C-alpha positions in Angstrom: 22.4 -65.6 -64.6 23.2 -62.0 -63.7 23.1 -59.2 -66.2 26.0 -56.8 -65.8 24.9 -53.2 -65.9 27.6 -51.0 -67.4 26.7 -47.8 -65.5 26.5 -49.4 -62.0 27.8 -46.3 -60.1 25.1 -44.1 -61.7 22.3 -46.5 -60.8 23.6 -46.7 -57.2 23.7 -42.9 -56.9 20.2 -42.7 -58.2 19.1 -45.3 -55.6 20.7 -43.4 -52.7 19.1 -40.1 -53.9 15.7 -41.8 -54.0 16.1 -43.0 -50.4 17.1 -39.5 -49.3 14.0 -38.0 -50.8 11.8 -40.6 -49.1 13.5 -39.8 -45.7 13.1 -36.1 -46.3 9.4 -36.5 -47.1 8.9 -38.6 -43.9 10.6 -36.0 -41.7 8.5 -33.3 -43.3 5.3 -35.2 -42.7 6.3 -35.7 -39.1 7.0 -32.0 -38.7 3.6 -31.2 -40.3 1.9 -33.6 -37.9 3.6 -31.9 -34.9 2.6 -28.5 -36.2 -1.0 -29.5 -36.6 -1.0 -31.0 -33.1 0.3 -27.7 -31.6 -2.4 -25.8 -33.4 -5.1 -27.7 -31.6 -4.7 -25.7 -28.5 -4.3 -22.0 -27.7 -2.6 -20.6 -24.6 -4.0 -17.3 -23.1 -3.4 -15.3 -20.0 -6.4 -13.8 -18.1 -6.6 -11.3 -15.3 -9.0 -9.8 -12.9 -8.8 -7.1 -10.2 -10.8 -5.6 -7.4 -10.5 -2.4 -5.4 -10.7 -3.1 -1.6 -10.5 -1.1 1.6 -8.1 -2.3 4.3 -9.7 -3.9 7.3 -6.8 -3.7 9.8 -3.8 -1.5 10.4 -0.5 -1.5 12.4 0.7 2.0 13.5 4.2 2.2 14.9 5.5 5.5 16.3 8.1 6.7 18.8 8.1 9.7 21.3 11.5 11.2 21.7 13.2 13.5 24.4 16.8 14.7 24.6 18.5 14.9 27.9 22.0 15.8 29.3 24.0 13.3 31.3 22.8 14.8 34.6 19.3 15.3 33.4 18.2 11.8 32.6 15.7 11.7 35.5 14.1 14.9 34.3 14.1 13.7 30.7 12.4 10.5 31.8 9.7 12.5 33.6 9.0 14.7 30.6 8.9 11.7 28.3 6.4 10.0 30.6 4.2 13.2 30.5 4.4 13.3 26.7 3.3 9.6 26.5 0.4 10.2 28.9 -0.8 13.1 26.8 -0.6 11.2 23.5 -2.4 8.2 25.0 -5.2 10.4 26.2 -5.4 11.9 22.7 -5.7 8.5 21.2 -8.3 7.4 23.7 -10.4 10.5 22.7 -10.1 9.4 19.1 -11.5 6.0 19.9 -8.3 4.0 20.0 -8.8 1.6 23.0 -5.9 0.9 25.3 -6.1 -2.8 24.7 -4.9 -2.2 21.1 -1.8 -0.3 22.2 1.5 -2.0 23.0 3.9 0.2 24.9 7.6 -0.8 24.8 10.1 0.1 27.6 12.0 3.4 27.3 15.2 3.2 25.2 18.1 5.4 26.0 20.9 6.0 23.4 24.1 8.0 23.8 24.6 10.9 21.3 28.2 11.9 21.0 29.2 15.4 20.2 32.0 14.0 18.0 30.8 10.8 16.2 34.5 9.9 15.5 35.4 10.1 19.2 33.3 7.2 20.6 33.8 3.7 21.9 31.6 0.9 23.2 31.6 -1.0 26.6 31.3 -4.7 26.9 27.5 -4.5 26.9 27.5 -2.6 23.6 26.7 0.8 25.1 28.3 3.8 23.4 30.9 5.8 25.4 31.5 9.3 24.3 35.0 10.3 25.1 34.5 13.9 24.1 31.1 14.3 25.9 27.6 14.1 24.6 23.9 13.8 25.5 21.2 11.2 25.5 18.2 10.5 23.3 15.3 8.9 25.2 12.4 7.3 23.4 9.4 5.1 23.9 7.8 3.2 21.1 4.0 2.6 20.8 2.6 -0.2 18.5 -1.1 0.0 17.7 -2.8 -3.0 16.1 -6.5 -2.4 15.3 -9.3 -3.4 12.9 -10.3 0.3 12.6 -8.1 1.0 9.6 -10.0 4.0 8.3 -10.0 5.7 11.7 -6.2 5.1 12.1 -5.6 6.6 8.7 -7.2 9.9 9.9 -5.9 9.7 13.5 -2.2 9.2 12.5 -2.3 12.5 10.6 -4.1 14.3 13.4 -1.6 13.0 16.0 1.3 14.7 14.3 -0.6 18.0 14.4 -1.5 17.5 18.1 2.1 16.6 19.0 3.5 19.7 17.4 0.9 21.8 19.3 2.0 20.2 22.6 5.8 20.3 22.1 5.9 16.5 21.7 8.4 15.0 19.3 7.2 12.1 17.3 9.6 9.9 15.3 9.3 7.0 12.9 5.5 7.3 12.7 4.4 4.7 10.2 1.1 3.1 9.4 0.8 -0.3 7.6 -2.6 -1.3 6.1 -3.8 -4.9 5.6 -6.7 -6.7 4.0 -7.5 -9.9 5.8 -10.0 -11.5 3.5 -7.5 -12.2 0.7 -8.1 -16.0 0.8 -11.8 -15.6 -0.1 -11.1 -12.9 -2.6 -8.4 -15.0 -4.3 -11.0 -17.7 -5.1 -13.4 -15.2 -6.7 -10.7 -13.4 -8.7 -9.2 -16.6 -10.0 -12.6 -17.5 -11.4 -13.0 -14.1 -13.0 -9.5 -14.3 -14.4 -10.3 -17.6 -16.0 -13.4 -16.2 -17.6 -11.4 -13.3 -18.9 -8.9 -15.7 -20.4 -11.7 -17.5 -22.1 -13.1 -14.3 -23.6 -9.7 -13.4 -25.0 -9.2 -16.8 -26.4 -12.7 -16.7 -28.1 -11.8 -13.3 -29.6 -8.5 -14.6 -31.1 -10.0 -17.9 -32.4 -13.0 -16.2 -34.0 -10.7 -14.4 -36.3 -9.3 -17.7 -37.7 -12.7 -19.2 -38.6 -12.4 -21.9 -35.9 -14.2 -22.3 -32.6 -13.0 -22.5 -29.1 -13.2 -25.9 -27.3 -12.9 -26.9 -23.7 -10.4 -25.7 -21.1 -7.4 -28.0 -21.1 -5.3 -26.6 -18.3 -5.1 -23.6 -15.9 -2.4 -22.5 -13.6 -2.4 -19.5 -11.2 0.1 -16.8 -12.0 1.2 -13.9 -9.7 -1.2 -12.5 -7.1 -0.6 -8.8 -6.4 -1.8 -6.3 -3.8 -0.9 -2.8 -4.9 -2.0 0.8 -4.3 -5.3 1.8 -5.9 -3.7 3.7 -8.9 -0.6 1.5 -9.3 0.4 0.1 -12.7 3.4 -1.7 -11.3 3.8 -5.4 -12.0 6.2 -7.9 -10.4 7.0 -11.4 -11.6 7.1 -12.5 -8.0 3.9 -10.8 -6.8 3.7 -7.9 -4.3 1.9 -6.7 -1.2 1.6 -3.0 -0.7 1.0 -1.9 2.9 1.4 1.8 2.5 -2.1 2.7 1.3 -5.6 2.3 2.8 -7.3 1.5 -0.6 -5.7 -1.3 -2.5 -6.0 -3.0 -5.9 -5.9 -6.8 -5.7 -5.0 -8.5 -9.0 -5.0 -12.2 -10.0 -3.4 -13.7 -13.1 -4.3 -17.1 -14.6 -2.5 -18.9 -17.4 -4.8 -21.2 -19.5 -4.9 -23.5 -22.5 -8.0 -24.2 -24.5 -8.7 -26.7 -27.3 -9.6 -25.5 -30.7 -12.1 -27.1 -33.0 
């Protein structure tokens, strides 16, 4: 025999409300569990840097002479003389000939009126209104004497001016060839730096730092000595003799 309850809708509503409260409590406990799980680790970024001196250099420069159309032969002779003088200067500075690559002479037309020029089938410029020629020879010097090249490149400009030699596009690039070994050392130091930071943070919470859970290498940068620039994609500066090499490591530690 069933007993009829007069206020059935009220009882049913109360039942539904009770179920809703239980579900809400379950979801809340799940959220609390996830929160506590996330608090069991701490993510910290560590860094380390080292100042190094470049151990190789690439010096590119050009010697230039101007010549009229009927004076190309003379211009070539003068350019050869300029090149011989500069090579002798470099030899006296300790730059051996085996480190020097000499490219063939390049001759370019220089039109009096830049708007009045065409090109032949070989891509050579034809000056309809007349013009002159620029003759140049490029030297490329690759050497492990980076410090010497840093000084010699400056002295070469002064020497060229004193001899009436025109230098163009003189540029020295400096490199450090032991980056692979240095990278290993810096990554270890960066990881230790991350651990010290994590310990400092955790100590203020009354808990202790546990073991390293994960570590991944971030950007690796080679910048000028005094640079504070930072790139998300890393960088490699070749303009300065002294460089700052920086390693970044992203870590995660457990917390007890």
